[in-house]
N, C-alpha and C positions, 0 to 999 in steps of 0.2 A: 649314413654310408653301409648300415646295416642291411637296408632295403635294397640298396644297389648291389650287393654281393648275392642277397638271395634272387634277385630278378634278373640276374646274368643269363643270358641265353633264352629269355621269354621274348625279346622283341622280335625275333624272326617267327614266321608261321611254323606253327604246331599242330600236331594231330594226337589223337588217343590218349595214351596214359601221359604223354608229357604236357598236353593240353591241360589234364585235370592237374598235375603237379604245380604248374604255373598258377593256375586260380586259387590253388590252396596257398603258395605264396603270397600272392597280392592281397589276399583276406588277412593274411598274418601281418603284413607291412601295414595294412589300414588300422588294425587293432593297436599295433606298437606307436603309430603316430598319435592316435587319438588320446591314449594313456599319455603321452609325453606332453601334449598339449593341455590337457585337464589338470595334470600336475604343474605346470607353469601359470597356470590361471589361477590355481589355488593360492599361489605364494603370492602372485601378485595383487589378488583381491584382498587376501587374510594374511596379511605379512605377521611373522610372530613377535611377541612383546617383548621388549627387553625388560630386564628386571625390575626397573623403575617403574615401569607401566603395570608390570605384576603386582607389584605391592599397593599400587594405588588402587586397583580392581579390587583386590581382597579387602582393603579399609573402606571401600563404598559398599561393601556386602553387608546386610545385616547379620548380627551374630545368630550363631545357630539357637541359642537358648531363647532367643526371643519369638523365634516360630515353633519351637519344640514343645510338646507337651510337657508340663513340669513331671509328670510321671514316669517320662522316659529318659529324663537328663543323666541318671546314672549309668544306665546301659551304654548311651552314647558316648559318654566322657570315658568309661572304661574302655569301650571299643577303640577309641581314638588313642587312647594311652597306649593301648597294646599294640596298635600299629605302630607305634612312633618308636617301640624297642623291644617287645617281646615277641617278635615273630609275627602276628598280624596276617597280612596278605601273603606273606611269604610262604605259608604253609597251608597245605590242604587234606583235611580229613577224608581218607576213602574207606567206604565199608561196601558189604554187599548182601543181598538176601538171595533166597533160592527163587527162581523163576513162577512156580506155581503157589496156591494159597496153601496155608498150613494144614494140616492133618488132625491137630488137636482143637478142642473147644476155646482154649486160652491162647493158643500160638499166635496168633494174628496179633491178639491184643497186647502180649507181653511183647512179641517184637517191635511193634508200633512205639511202645515206652523206650525201647532201647535205641532206636533210631532217634526218638526227641531227644533223650540225653546227648547223644553225640551232636545234634542240631544245636541243641542250647548251648555246648560247650563252644561249638564253632563260633556261634552267633557273639558269644561274651566275649571272645578273643578276636573277632574280626578275621577267622579263617574260612578259607573255601571248604566246601564240601561236595563230594562226588557219591552218589548212591548208585550202585549196579544192580539190577536183577537179572541179567542176561549172563547165559554161558558162553563166552567170546570163542572158546575152541574146545567144545565138548568132545571131540576125536580123541585129544591127548591131555587136556588141561581142566578137566570137570572136576566136581567135588571141592576139596580143599585146595586143589591145585589152581582153581579157577583166580585166586587171587595174583597169581603171576602174570597171566594175561591182563586183568584189568591194570595192574601197576604198569606193565610193559607199553599197554598203548597209552596211558597217561604220561609215561615217561619220553614218549617219541618227540624229536626236537621241534616238529610242526604241530604239535597237538594243541588245538584252541581250547578243549576243555580243560585245560588245565590252568588256564590263565597265565596270571603272574607268579604262580608259585614256584619256588625253588626247593620245597620239600615236600614229600609226600608222606603222609603219615595212615600205615593201615591199620583198621580195628576190626576184629571179628564181629558178627552180627550177635554175638552172646557177650560184649564187654560193656563195661559201664564207665563212665568217669566219675570217680567219688569227689575228689578236690577240684572243684569246678573253677578256683582261683589260679591253679598251677599253671606256669609257662614253660613251655620246654626251652631250653638254653641254646639255642641254635646257633647263636653267635659262638657259643664255646666250642661247639662240634666243628663250626668251619674252621675255628682257629686250629684245632687238633687234626683236621683234615680227616675226621670221621665220617663217612658217607652212608654207612648203615649202622643204627643204633637201636638195638635190643636187649631184651635180659638176656642173661646166659650165664653159664660158668665155665671159666677159662678149661680146668683139667676135663670135665667130662666133654667138653666140645674139641678141643684141640689135640687132646692127649688119647682119649677113649673113644671118640667119635660117638657118644651116645646121641641118639636122638632127643632125649630129654634135656639135652645141655643147653637149649634153648627154647625161646616161645616165640613163635612167630605170629601169634595172634594179635600182637601189637608190635610194630615194628616202623622206625623212621628211615626214609631213602632220600638221600640228595639227589637233586635231578642232575646228573652228569653222565659222562659215556662209561664211566667205572660200573654205576648202578644201571646201565643198560648193558651192559656186559655180564654182571652178573645174574640179571634175570634172563638175558638169553643162554646162558649157562644151564640156568636151572629148568628152561624150557627144552632144552636139549636132553637134559637128563630125566624128563618126564616121559620121553619117548624111546629112552635108551633099555637095553635089557637088564639095566640095574634096577628100576622101578620096581618090579615085583619084590625084593629084597628089601627095600627102604621101609623102615617103620615110620609112624606117623607123617606119611603123604609128603608134603611139600615142606614140612619141618626136617623130616630125615633128609631129604633132599639137600636143603642149606647146609645141615651139618657134614654131610657127605664132602660138599666142597670145601667147607672150612677146614675139615681134617685131611683130608687129601692134598690138597693144594694151599696151605697156608700161607706161601711166599707169595700167592697171588692174591688173596682177599682178606689175610688177617689184617694188615697195615691199616685199611681205612674201615675195619668194623671196631666198633666198640661195645662191649657186652656191659650193659649199664647195671649199676649196682646201688647209685648212691639216692635214688628213688624209687617206687614200686612201679612198675609196669607191667608185673605179673601176678598181681594179687589174686590168691586162690579162694574161694568164698566160703569154704568151710572155716578158714582161718578168720575170716572176717564178719561171721555170722554172730550177733549181737554185740558187735565192738562198737557200732555208732552211737551216738547221742545226738539228736535232733538240734542243730544249731551251733555245735561244738567244733574248735576249730582240733581238736585232736583226738584220739580213740580214747573208748572209755576204759580199756585195759591194753597194755602193748602186745602187739603181735610182732614175734621175731625178735623183740627185744627193742621195739622202736614204738613210740606213739604217734607219729606223725602219720597224717591220713594218706591211704593209698591212692594214686594218681588215677590208675587203673584196676580194675577187678574182673575177673574172668570167671563166667558162669557156666562153664563146661559141665554139661551133667543136666541142664535144665531142660535140654531137649526143645528150645524156643518152638521148633514147627513139627519135628517127626513125634515127639511124645514117648520116644523109646530111644536107646542107644542102639548102634549096630552090634556091637558085642553082648549085648544083654547084661553090662555090669550095673547098669543103673535101675535100680527097682522103682515102682511106682512112688513108694513113699519118699524115696530119694530124689525124685524129680519134685514132688511136692515141697520139701524141703529147701531145695533150691530155688523154687520160684517165691517162697515166702521171704527168703534171702536177697533174692534179687530184688522184691518189691520193697524191702526197707532200705535197700542201699538206694534204688532209684528215687525215692521220696527223700532220702537223705541229700542226695544231689538236686532234686528239683526244688528243694526248698530253698537251697542257695540260689538259684536263678529267680525264683519267685519274690523274693525279699525285696529284689531291685523293680519290681512292680507294686510294692507296698501290701505283697502278700504273703501267706507263711502257713505252713502245715503245722498241726499242734501235735501229732504225735506221728512214729514211725509206722507205717502200714494203713495209716489214715487216707482216704483218698480224698476228702473233703479240705479246702482250704478258708482262712478267715482273714479278714484285712489285718494287717499289722499296725500295733500302736503307733499313733503318728503319722501314718499316710495318708494322703487325700481320700482313699477310700474308705478307711477305719472312719473320720471324721463324717463322712457322707452317711455312711451305714448306720453311725450312732444316731445321727441326726433325724433320720427317717424313721428308726425303731425306737425312739425313746419313749413312746406310748406304747409300746407292745408288750406282752406279758415278760415277767422276768423270772417265772417258773412255771412248767409244766409236770402236771401229774398225769404220766404216762399210762396207768394201769396197775394191776391187770383186771381186766372183766371179772365180775363176781369176786373181786378180792377188797371190798370194802371202800372203793371210790365214792359210793354214795354217801355213805357216812362222812367220809373226810371232805367233800363237797358241802355237807351241811354244817360242820363245824365252821369252816372258812365262811360260808356265806353268811353266818350268823352273829358276826361281829366277834370272832375268838380273837382277831388284832384289829387295832384301828386302821393301821395302814395296807391290810392286804384287802385286794379289790378282785372279784372274780366276775366274770363275764355276765351279761344281762340275758334275760330269755332261759331257754332250756338249758340244763345242765351241760350237756356234751357238745362241743362245736364240730368235733371232725373234721377241723380245717386240714390236717397235713395227711389224715388216711383216706378221705374220700376225694375221687378227684374233681366230681362237681363243685364240691365246697373249696378246693384248693384253687379251680380254675378262677373264681371270682377276685382273686387277686389280695395283695395283703391290705388295702384300703377297706375292702370290705371286712376283713378279719378285725381290724382295729375298731370299725363301727360296732362290735359286739360289747365295747366298751364304753363309747363315745356317743354312738347313736348313728341315724343315718346322716350322710352329709360329712363325715369326718375325714379329716386331711392328714394324709402321714407326718406324723412328727409334731403334731398340733394338739394338745390337751391342755388348754390354759387350766392353771390352779390345780392341776392333778399329776403334776411330774413327782410328786413324792410318794405316789400309790407303789404299791409292790403289786403289780398286776399279776394274774395266774388264771389258768384254765386246768380243767379236771376232763378229759378224755379217755376211756379204758381201750380206746380201739389203738392208740398209738403205739403202745408196747410193741404188737407182734404184726399191725397192718404192714405189707411192704411198701418202701419209699416214706413212712412216716418220718423215720429218725432222719433221712437223706433231706426232706423237705424242711424240717424244723430246724435242722442245722444251717441249712441255707439262708433262713430269714431269721433266725435266733441264735446265733453260735454262741452267745455268752449266756444264754438262760440256764437255769438251775433245772435238773430232771430229778423228780421223784418217781422211784418204781415202789409202789404199793403192791407188796405179793404176799397171797395166801397160801396156805399148806396145798402144793399141787394136786393131790388126788381130791381134796376136799374142793377145791375151784372147779375141777373138772366134773366131779357129780353136780356141785350147784348150778353149774352152767347147763348141764343136760336136763337137769329139775326143772329150769325155767321154761325150757324149749318143750319138754313133757307135759308140763301142765298147760301150757298154752294149747297142746295138740288135745287135750283131754276136757280141758275147761273153756278154752275160747276167752270171750270178753270177762269172765268171772276171774280169771287170773289176776286182773289189777287192780281188783276191790277186796279180795281175800287172799291171805297167804296159805290157807289151806283149802284152796278151791274145790277140791276134789271131795270134800267133806260137805259142800253146798250144794251139790248136784241130787235132785230127788226125783228127777223123772226124765223121762226122754223129751218131753216137751221142753223142758229146760236147758237141755243139751242143745237143741234146735234154737233156741232163743238167744243163746250166748255164743253162737257159732261167728267166726268172723271170715269164711272162706268155705267154699265148696270141698276143698280138700282136706281142710282141718274138720269139718263136719263129717266128713265119711269117717276119719279116723277115730273121731270122739265117739259115735254111733258104733263103730266096731267094739271099741272098749266098753262101752256101756252094755252091750248084747253079751258080752264076755265075762264083766265082773259085776254085774247088777246083784244086789243081795236077794234072797228068796221071795222077800215081800215086795221087791221092785221099787223099794223107797229110798234107794241109795247104792254106793259103790263099796264092795267089799274091799278093806285094807290090803288083806292077805294077796287078793287077785291082783289088786294095783301093784302092789311091790314086786310080784312076779314079771308083770308088765314092764315095770319099771327097768328091772335088771335085764329083761329080755332084750329091751329097746336099745338100751345102752350098750350092750355087749354086740348087738348088731351093727350099731353106729359105727362104734369105735374100731369093729374087726379089721375091716378094709383100710381105714386110716393108718392103722398100727402095721398093716402089710406094707403100704405105700411108704410109709417113714422108714421101715425096715429096708426096703428096697433102697431107698435113697442114703441110709447112712452107710451101706455097704458100698454105695458108688463112690461116697465121699471118702472112703479110705484109699482109694485109687486116684481121688482129684486134689487139687490144689485150691487154696484161695484165688478168686474172689467167689467159687460157687458156693452157697450156703443151702441149708435144708430147706427154707422157703423157696428159692430159687429152682431147686430140683422137684419140689412138689408142683412148679407151675404157677405158683401165686401170683408173681409180677405181671403175667402176661394176661391175666383175665381182667374182664370188663369189671366196671364197679357194681353192676348188678350181680354177676356171678361171684365176685370176689366176697360181697358181704354175705351171700346165701351161703357159699362155701366156710368163711370165717365162723358166722354164728350158728350154723347147724352141719358141720363137716370138719372142725378141726379142735375137737375138744381136746385130743392129747397133745396136738402140736402148741395150742394155746398155753399148756401148762409146762411146757419145756422152756423154763425162764432163761436157762444157761445160752440157748439159741438166741433169744430175743434181746438180753443183755449184751451179748457180744456184738448185734449190731449198733445198739446206741454206742458202746463204747469204741466201735470203728470209727465214730463221728465225734462224739464229744469225749473230751477228757474225763479221767477219775473221777478228779476234784470237783467236777460238775454233777457228778450223779449221787443220789442217797438211796439206799434201800431200806426201806421200812417194810417189817411184818404187820399185818394187818390185825392180827389176832390181839395185841395188846390194846388196840383201840376200843376195844369192847370190854376190856377189864379195868373197874375202878383203880386198881391198884398200880397198874402200868401206865394208864393213859397221859398221865402227866409227862412221866419221864420220854414217852414217844412224841407228844409234842413239843416238848423244850428240844430234842434232837432237830427236828423240823424248824422250829423257830431260829436255832443257831445257824442251821444249813443256809436258811434264806435271810441272815443278817438282820432278824429283827431281836427287838428286846423283849424277853420272856416275860419280864415283869409287867408289861405293859397289856399282858393278854388277859381276856376274859374266862377265867377258868369255870363259871358257871356252866357256860353252854358246853363244857365236856361231860356234864353229867345230867343232860337236860335231854327229853324225848322228843324226837323229831316228829312230823306229822304223820310219817308213816310208820309210827311206833303203835303196836295195838296191844302191847302188853305194859307199856309204861316203861320199859326198860330205854335208857340211853341211847339216842341215835335210831339208826334204821333197823329194821327187824327182817331177817331172810326168809324166803320162802319156806314152809314147812316141808319136810321130807316124808314120803311114804315110807313104812316100816319093811325092811327088807331082811332076807336071811341070807347069810352068807354061803355061796355056792362053790364048789370046787372047779368047776368050769370058769369061773370070773376070778382067778386067782390073781390076775394081772392088775387088779386095783389095790392089791396089799401094799403095806409099805416093804420095801426090799430088804428085810431084817438082815437075808444071809447072803444079799447080792453079791455074786463074783465066786461063789464056791465052786460053780460048775462051769465058769468061763475058759475059753481059751486065753492065752496070754495077749492076743491080738484083741480080742473083745473087750477084756478087761481095760487094757491101754486105751482104747476107745472111749470107753465107758467113764474112766477115770477122768479123762482129759476134758469131755464134754460136760459132765456133772460139777468139775471143779473150775470151769471156766469163770462161771461168774462170782463165785466167792472170793476166788484169787484176787479179781480186779476190784470189787467192789468193797473188799476189805481196806484195800489202799486208798479208795475213793473216800470211807468215811472213818477215820478212827475209830470212833465210837460204836463203831459195829461189832456185835457179840458173835459168838459162834451159833447163836439162836437166829440171827440175821442172815449170816451166810447160807445156815442150812436151807433157807427159802429159795435157795437157787437151784437146789438138787432136783433133778427132773425125778421125783419118786414114781411116777407114773410112764417110767423109762419104756422104750419099746422093748422088744425080745434082746436085742443087740446088749442091752444093760440089765439082764432080769436073772439069768442065772435059774436055780430052782427055789421057788418061792417057798416060804413056811405057809403051809395051811393053817387058818386062824376060823375055826368053826364057830358060827353063831356072831361073827364081826359084821358089823351094821355099816351100811356104804355112805350113809349121812350123818350129819352132826348135829341132827334133831334130838329132843331128849325122850322122843316117841319110844313106847316100849313095844318090842315084837308082839305082834297079835297072833293069835291062834288061826291058823287054816281053817277056811271053812269046810264042811261037809260036802258043799257043792262042789268044791274046787280040789278034793282030797286025791283026785287023779294026778293033778298038776304036780310035776315035780318040783 
């Protein structure tokens, strides 16, 4: 009948436009007829099932738990339960980001974490999600007003993007869900006919018209004509003459509508105060406890978890605020609080997968006890080391290795072969895989998790590169998350000088360095220098020293000249490094985690060869900054798994037993079963008969004014600005504060070993001159200056 009326008048001959019109009408009628025929065929071929048939089909299908992985069952079960009564597919979370990339180094990363948090919340509850990065109406609805355009587009009756959602939840990009188990009471709102739900204050909004009376960073909107009309009114307001006088952008616009026309908008608006939709991050900084269902301390009189926390001020992408109210330090504090809240919420999601975070602010995760991942990982790593001695270099690791290897305790088993494995610090070694790593104890052909008859061994290894090499802590945590970590630390200035002394002796003596602890006393001729050379560059440097410092008789090297050469080269090697560290520390003042000093120095991007060269002969100051390295390990391992031991007591008969007793208790060993005789025996490397190893002998040097940066900072801070003093205090106290918690038995002496006494200029102030102080810890007496070199300063 419809086609007959459309084609009426087209049966007679027609020309021109009339013929074109009739052709279009015939095509339209053909499409209508085809649509009707296809619909009828569908009904005939696939009739709808009655209720009984639908039940039989459902009963014939296998249960979901029979085909889903066991590890995903909790997530699937929760989502199904939520769909049944807590909102589920009725709600869609809507958010937006700026169209272009962020302008800050951390911006894109922080923004991705915020988006992941929203996606996790939506997935856990079966909600839909829409992410927009477009400016739908940039001529009038740009910036914060863009949410109005996005919500209006999704609110259209014919919008397919919305799916079946009847509620839209807008969330700014700087919003985090904190309570991941919360369910919005949509049924309650519908019963109350509350179509707009957001945090607000009645008096500030309706009586005063204050733009701070509501928070549009998070708001619920019912999909209905009333909400469409509200969005349309806000759109008109955005292009009106009132916009310039509105404060807080779209938030001010909404308050203007509620204040000036309450008879139209107030009835269906609910200003929610029963739960926290607008938590402000400064109030919740430090209030979260990992895995807890309540806050550590009440906020605004409530210990309940906030549903949503706003991190306005973090400047996710811009890195600065439009009005300049947020300082660099404020942004850094905001990002640190954001990271802690994100991990608190992420931990709630990951526990459904059998994973958990170990502490707030820690990027790594470990399998949760009782989960399938935990059982599998424990089975594969049960023959791996239970403890790691991670350094420091020239900090007594060889002595400790000798004690542990020589039968100090019957259950302790170190790796076979060379002393240091370097599995986690060197890329090539790590690439060989965990099976090759286990072979260090069980030999070739070892299989992961298989070590018959040796399960009770307390395996461990000693590698001095683990403490400060980039990625070593991350890799160790990934494979051995439950391992005990021992930091054997030496007084930082002494460690620096000892490390350089080894490199300097190799440069002067070549191969003779490995057979004599005082190799510079064993060179008696130019031919000997050539005989012990290890390469052309070393030979050239050694011959230069020989020409400069040989005695008048030509039968040896003058000690005073060698001391001057040592100090000059040490100052030259460290001067550029200290400049780089000073620049990085100044940059870190204005930056936020996760940027670290090592990353600023460019260490993680170096190849293995370049990294080894830089760390072994170009990072003397950096490797003595223990607080920086301890902070990295503490960002992965919890404090109770770390023990700090000063190395000096290992060389004193009166203190070595107490030191090893602490180590035994930390490793869970019975100290009564230890062999105490090995503590007082001389190792093969001892040339004086003293217990354990003997360090290389140092040349006598005189204290020089221009090398004051190697002194202990007795008066540090006297000439510092307040900001520099704050930075120094925070850096130097970082390790001591955390490791004191890690080991209750730690004394103030132990904590002091985390103080970077060779601090860069930012932590130095005016040093006290100490004339005649020697740079090395050797008992040598200062030698008299040879007349030949009297002109040298």
